[in-house]
KOLTORFI-70685 format. One line per 4 residues: number of its first residue (from 1); their letters; for each residue x, y, z of C-alpha. Coordinates in Angstrom, 3 decimals, m for minus. Example, Ala and Ser with C-alpha at 12.3 -4.5 7.8 and 13.67 -1.06 7.14 Angstrom:
residues 2
1	AS	12.300,m4.500,7.800  13.670,m1.060,7.140
***
This chain:
residues 414
1	MKKT	m4.553,m23.004,11.095  m8.203,m23.701,10.439  m10.919,m24.695,12.865  m14.094,m26.611,12.031
5	TVLL	m17.304,m25.828,13.871  m20.327,m28.093,13.495  m23.731,m26.448,13.747  m26.696,m28.697,14.499
9	MVLM	m30.024,m27.347,13.345  m33.087,m29.270,14.463  m36.048,m29.046,12.143  m39.408,m30.052,13.619
13	AAFW	m41.769,m31.731,11.247  m44.914,m31.749,13.365  m47.103,m33.516,10.924  m44.607,m36.395,10.737
17	GCEE	m43.923,m36.326,14.468  m40.152,m36.633,13.987  m36.943,m34.635,14.099  m34.405,m34.133,11.304
21	EVVD	m30.805,m33.140,11.904  m28.979,m31.006,9.323  m25.223,m30.627,9.765  m23.544,m27.476,8.437
25	EVIT	m19.749,m27.212,8.611  m18.230,m23.765,9.196  m14.457,m23.395,8.785  m12.658,m20.595,10.615
29	YDSF	m8.975,m19.643,10.746  m6.830,m18.468,13.634  m3.714,m17.602,11.584  m2.850,m16.059,8.223
33	GLET	m0.196,m18.631,7.304  1.422,m16.737,4.427  3.061,m18.877,1.727  4.715,m17.969,m1.579
37	VMSV	2.829,m19.262,m4.621  5.065,m18.163,m7.530  7.160,m15.309,m8.924  7.346,m13.955,m12.478
41	ATAI	10.076,m11.720,m13.914  9.100,m8.716,m16.015  12.414,m7.134,m17.057  15.517,m6.319,m15.084
45	DANP	15.086,m2.604,m15.752  11.281,m2.519,m15.483  11.173,m1.191,m11.897  7.693,m2.397,m10.855
49	EIIR	7.254,m0.449,m7.624  3.577,m0.230,m6.660  0.881,m2.876,m7.198  m2.852,m2.630,m6.537
53	MVPG	m5.814,m4.978,m6.481  m8.739,m3.859,m8.655  m11.661,m2.908,m6.373  m14.740,m5.034,m7.023
57	SDDQ	m12.715,m7.836,m8.637  m11.622,m11.202,m7.245  m9.048,m11.977,m9.931  m7.395,m8.755,m11.140
61	AVFV	m4.532,m6.506,m10.086  m2.455,m3.850,m11.874  1.026,m2.349,m11.662  3.148,0.120,m13.581
65	ASGT	6.723,m0.648,m14.649  8.133,2.843,m14.290  11.454,1.947,m15.906  9.775,0.916,m19.176
69	NQLF	6.558,3.011,m18.992  4.432,m0.136,m19.213  1.080,m0.596,m17.521  0.343,m4.257,m16.728
73	SITY	m2.703,m6.171,m15.588  m2.537,m9.361,m13.553  m5.123,m12.113,m13.842  m4.928,m14.657,m11.039
77	TSNS	m6.489,m17.770,m9.551  m5.773,m19.168,m6.091  m2.568,m20.855,m7.314  m1.205,m18.980,m10.342
81	FTLT	m1.202,m15.689,m12.245  m0.400,m14.241,m15.655  0.766,m10.783,m16.757  m0.689,m8.810,m19.670
85	ELAV	0.629,m5.517,m20.991  m2.245,m3.046,m21.073  m0.372,m0.117,m22.581  2.906,1.698,m22.975
89	LSTG	2.071,5.109,m21.549  3.591,8.393,m22.573  5.008,10.309,m19.625  4.473,13.562,m21.497
93	SATS	8.088,14.762,m21.576  11.651,13.512,m21.780  12.319,14.561,m18.187  9.353,12.834,m16.523
97	EFTS	8.856,9.390,m15.011  6.111,7.296,m13.430  6.306,6.731,m9.682  3.109,5.319,m8.172
101	IDVS	m0.478,4.245,m8.857  m3.852,3.596,m7.287  m7.028,2.038,m8.701  m10.439,3.629,m8.200
105	PLIG	m13.659,2.062,m7.048  m16.213,1.901,m9.850  m16.885,5.402,m11.172  m19.679,5.391,m13.739
109	GENY	m19.256,1.629,m14.021  m15.494,1.846,m14.718  m12.275,1.426,m12.732  m9.591,4.040,m13.351
113	IAVC	m5.853,3.825,m12.690  m4.263,6.989,m11.309  m0.612,7.156,m12.395  1.720,9.673,m10.738
117	VAEA	4.099,11.474,m13.100  7.130,13.210,m11.595  9.372,15.712,m13.403  13.064,14.912,m12.945
121	DCGK	13.924,18.558,m13.668  12.028,19.670,m10.517  9.013,20.969,m12.411  5.479,20.361,m11.186
125	GSIK	4.064,16.875,m11.503  0.863,15.525,m12.991  m1.629,12.669,m12.753  m2.804,10.432,m15.599
129	LVKL	m6.245,8.865,m15.126  m6.322,5.734,m17.285  m9.524,3.778,m17.930  m8.830,0.151,m17.056
133	SDPT	m11.156,m1.253,m19.730  m9.646,1.020,m22.409  m6.090,2.188,m21.564  m6.060,4.442,m24.630
137	SVVT	m8.518,6.666,m22.746  m6.316,8.944,m20.619  m7.169,12.183,m18.798  m4.234,14.260,m17.508
141	VADI	m4.412,16.592,m14.516  m1.389,18.863,m14.888  0.519,21.181,m12.551  m0.113,19.492,m9.215
145	GYNP	2.629,19.377,m6.538  6.300,18.617,m7.114  7.409,14.977,m7.403  4.161,13.092,m6.679
149	DGTA	5.096,9.788,m5.047  1.930,8.263,m3.573  m1.764,8.478,m4.375  m5.134,7.164,m3.159
153	FTKD	m8.731,7.503,m4.293  m11.351,8.201,m1.660  m13.592,5.196,m1.162  m16.562,6.886,m2.892
157	GSYL	m14.470,7.998,m5.882  m15.079,11.701,m5.219  m11.440,12.707,m4.759  m7.921,11.627,m5.566
161	IVAC	m5.286,12.463,m2.941  m1.637,12.777,m3.985  1.402,12.914,m1.683  4.008,15.103,m3.407
165	EDDR	7.324,14.561,m1.658  9.500,17.183,m3.408  12.541,15.539,m1.839  15.773,17.498,m2.173
169	EDRP	17.869,14.342,m1.670  16.280,12.763,m4.766  16.058,16.025,m6.721  19.160,18.186,m6.122
173	CKPD	17.713,20.674,m8.602  15.091,21.709,m6.029  15.732,25.389,m5.178  16.918,26.189,m1.654
177	TRHG	14.038,28.606,m1.198  11.375,25.871,m1.645  10.711,24.094,1.631  8.801,20.882,2.278
181	GSVS	6.346,19.236,m0.105  2.589,19.213,m0.535  m0.630,17.191,m0.714  m2.628,17.682,m3.911
185	IISL	m6.400,17.179,m3.683  m8.119,16.471,m7.008  m11.903,16.543,m7.343  m13.603,13.849,m9.428
189	KDGI	m17.133,14.931,m8.508  m17.882,16.136,m12.032  m16.555,12.953,m13.618  m13.119,11.794,m14.693
193	ANAS	m13.191,13.931,m17.833  m13.577,17.035,m15.651  m11.054,16.113,m12.953  m9.648,19.286,m11.433
197	LVQD	m7.121,20.331,m8.807  m8.935,21.726,m5.767  m5.840,22.504,m3.743  m2.139,21.816,m3.461
201	YIVD	m1.843,21.995,0.326  1.707,22.987,1.262  3.421,20.818,3.902  6.386,22.870,5.121
205	LSVD	6.435,22.008,8.810  10.205,21.777,8.321  12.660,22.478,5.514  12.588,18.787,4.579
209	SEPE	8.964,17.827,5.261  8.390,15.024,2.736  4.834,13.706,2.132  5.419,10.112,1.068
213	HCET	2.188,8.119,0.994  m1.532,8.544,1.630  m4.586,6.432,2.415  m8.311,7.099,2.790
217	AADG	m11.281,5.846,4.828  m14.961,5.533,3.918  m15.922,8.789,5.666  m13.375,10.827,3.681
221	TVIV	m10.635,10.730,6.321  m7.149,10.961,4.812  m3.827,10.116,6.427  m0.477,11.108,4.947
225	SVQE	3.008,9.991,5.992  5.572,12.809,6.161  8.800,10.867,5.979  11.834,12.996,6.761
229	TSQI	10.232,14.651,9.801  8.523,11.457,11.100  4.982,12.801,11.142  1.460,11.793,10.125
233	LIFN	m1.143,14.232,8.797  m4.875,13.608,9.337  m7.662,15.521,7.578  m10.934,14.973,5.741
237	ANDA	m11.032,15.327,1.953  m14.543,16.765,2.162  m13.126,19.819,3.974  m10.990,20.845,0.984
241	PLDA	m9.722,23.440,0.382  m7.973,23.031,3.719  m6.438,25.430,6.161  m3.981,24.440,8.884
245	SEVT	m6.696,24.283,11.558  m8.321,21.361,9.695  m5.145,19.250,9.603  m3.962,17.238,12.621
249	VVDL	m0.222,16.606,12.865  0.981,13.549,14.808  4.679,13.341,15.730  6.006,9.772,15.757
253	PTDA	8.392,8.743,18.545  11.837,7.259,18.055  12.468,3.594,18.772  14.322,2.263,21.810
257	GLNE	17.645,3.076,20.124  16.525,6.670,19.485  16.303,6.060,15.731  13.792,8.213,13.867
261	AEPD	10.748,6.485,12.359  10.551,8.034,8.867  7.154,6.542,7.963  6.427,5.243,4.491
265	GLFI	3.495,2.857,3.975  0.080,3.441,5.533  m3.201,1.567,5.639  m6.471,2.357,7.390
269	FPDG	m8.134,m0.546,9.216  m11.431,m1.856,7.752  m13.528,m0.117,10.432  m11.822,3.228,9.791
273	TQAL	m10.820,3.888,13.412  m7.126,2.952,13.297  m4.277,2.998,10.807  m1.139,0.947,10.312
277	ISNE	2.140,2.856,9.905  5.235,1.289,8.347  8.441,3.027,9.449  11.241,2.412,6.967
281	RNGT	14.172,3.999,8.785  14.005,2.188,12.135  12.299,m0.916,10.728  9.267,m0.729,12.970
285	FQVL	5.511,m0.424,12.691  2.899,1.300,14.809  m0.877,1.586,14.983  m2.475,5.042,14.975
289	DIAA	m5.732,5.838,16.770  m7.121,8.247,14.172  m9.588,10.113,16.405  m7.184,10.496,19.331
293	GTVT	m4.068,11.104,17.234  m2.039,8.699,19.378  0.184,5.774,18.366  1.275,2.493,19.911
297	APYT	4.913,1.912,20.794  7.161,1.068,17.794  7.450,m2.686,17.150  10.722,m3.872,15.548
301	IEND	10.236,m6.391,12.732  13.863,m7.566,12.539  13.555,m9.274,15.926  11.159,m11.803,14.392
305	LPDG	13.100,m12.677,11.234  14.244,m16.311,11.076  17.980,m16.956,11.526  19.973,m16.229,8.368
309	WQRD	17.211,m14.210,6.749  18.384,m11.323,4.585  19.111,m7.995,6.313  20.950,m4.965,4.938
313	ARKS	24.283,m5.300,6.739  25.515,m1.872,5.644  23.498,0.088,8.170  22.266,0.169,11.724
317	TKRT	18.905,1.377,10.406  16.790,0.400,7.382  18.043,m3.192,7.823  14.665,m4.653,6.832
321	EPEE	13.068,m1.417,5.536  9.321,m2.122,5.748  7.659,m0.263,2.892  4.031,m0.653,1.822
325	CSVI	1.549,m2.317,4.143  m2.061,m3.458,4.372  m4.607,m4.702,6.912  m7.363,m7.264,6.487
329	EKDG	m9.883,m8.880,8.843  m10.576,m12.622,8.916  m12.606,m14.569,11.479  m12.241,m11.937,14.171
333	HLYA	m8.513,m11.424,13.610  m6.842,m8.332,12.146  m3.716,m9.045,10.107  m1.024,m6.505,9.158
337	IFAL	0.947,m7.308,5.998  4.275,m5.628,5.114  6.666,m5.686,2.153  10.277,m5.751,3.413
341	QESH	12.484,m4.046,0.857  15.832,m5.187,2.243  14.687,m8.689,3.230  13.075,m10.017,m0.006
345	AVVV	9.961,m10.883,1.948  6.403,m10.210,2.924  5.665,m10.588,6.633  2.368,m10.858,8.521
349	YDVT	1.427,m9.929,12.100  m1.772,m10.445,14.055  m2.656,m6.944,15.297  m6.060,m7.729,16.770
353	DAAN	m4.627,m6.289,19.985  m2.906,m3.307,18.425  m0.655,m2.690,21.427  0.571,m6.294,21.456
357	PVFD	1.338,m7.515,17.902  1.974,m11.224,17.387  4.233,m12.520,14.597  2.248,m14.773,12.258
361	SISE	4.286,m15.727,9.193  6.872,m14.653,6.623  7.562,m15.830,3.077  10.123,m15.072,0.397
365	AGVA	9.629,m12.715,m2.549  11.403,m12.698,m5.883  12.606,m15.175,m8.486  16.229,m15.379,m7.291
369	WEAD	15.579,m15.045,m3.549  17.884,m17.933,m2.598  20.897,m16.007,m3.943  19.818,m12.866,m2.086
373	NLME	20.700,m14.035,1.421  23.518,m12.468,3.456  23.761,m9.575,0.986  24.662,m6.027,1.936
377	KSEI	21.655,m4.842,m0.035  18.777,m6.886,m1.359  18.852,m7.222,m5.124  15.130,m8.036,m5.115
381	GSEG	13.788,m4.953,m3.332  10.208,m5.815,m2.368  8.435,m2.471,m2.096  4.787,m2.544,m3.175
385	VGVH	2.144,m4.806,m1.686  m1.395,m5.475,m2.899  m3.786,m7.456,m0.694  m7.299,m8.611,m1.568
389	PTNG	m9.669,m7.806,1.325  m11.257,m11.267,1.478  m9.864,m13.995,m0.790  m6.434,m14.419,0.849
393	IVFS	m4.293,m13.427,m2.167  m1.302,m11.083,m1.752  1.131,m9.659,m4.322  4.468,m7.921,m3.924
397	ANER	6.167,m5.722,m6.513  9.929,m6.285,m6.399  11.426,m3.204,m7.992  15.156,m4.030,m8.091
401	EGSI	14.753,m7.512,m9.541  11.874,m6.443,m11.782  9.511,m9.194,m10.660  6.073,m9.844,m9.185
405	TMFS	5.450,m12.423,m6.442  2.109,m13.969,m5.488  1.376,m15.238,m1.969  m1.636,m16.916,m0.376
409	ANWA	m3.216,m17.144,3.066  m4.473,m20.334,4.685  m8.035,m19.822,3.466  m6.987,m19.340,m0.173
413	RE	m5.413,m22.797,m0.171  m8.466,m24.726,1.031
***
């Protein structure tokens, strides 16, 4: 919903002895009002999982189709978008696959796409740094942690952080003697061409500690979700190489039904003081106070789904499975946006009062979403979400269907 405020500015023209009124109309919004714009299929086996807006741009996004090794760009307006294949990337070996991406701020006048490469044979992973303006220009950082599955540039482009999950459930070849996963910290201070691994910080708080995703703040703060043990790590990239005393570990509580959280998506609020946590196992979200290391009570998304909306009926947990998330500020409101993997949807909450979230809106993702209702498992699988910080455009990457969906907020439709 929008509001219109009229400002009256009185200009005194002394030498004419009169007053002149100038009316300036300011439109503000008190809701996000998410609506689906359109969906486009890539290929049924493309597996587009993670999608990112290009920093500094108002009309570009990128995603990788890990099933076909294609890197795509998206060009969009407020009411449509088109896909363009940038490149077919080489994974580097027959046993490797792409998992996740992030896009850098401008570094030397260029945006770079960091592509995570995981080895299916349980070997160490790598990162490919691809120049957006020339995708044939690729720098590889080899031998980072095992099975990299999430990555984020620091906001000044000095570091790339990589969450390496090394998950035994996904990779049965993982040796019994190797516990947990790791967080790889790559320095970009000497330029992309000289990118180098500073540290692969081992996360073995438990046998199955699984770093899943990471996000960064302007001051270098990094948060990492550790999925299987329901924990969040907090540290500062500028302190690397790290020791355990420089890493804060936050244990996430269970929900009211005593279901573990198992966090996945993360996003740091624009002011850098709080972070949004998306818990895939119990279908909740929480807000983390970064300095205090405390979290709000889990909030269950399923309770707000409209009647008949898709849920995974096979399980008591993961019924909506919130995955990636984002936060933006508009007209004094903070909005949390989530991709729901088992509910072919993106959902929005007003989290201005972090302890008391308010449901705002939900809209469908995918080309064939109407046939996806009342399924045991969503065949669309909305996992990645990309949100522009100001213009009201949102994208979801729907990995099972192999499609991309565009959404808009109230202010993008005016």
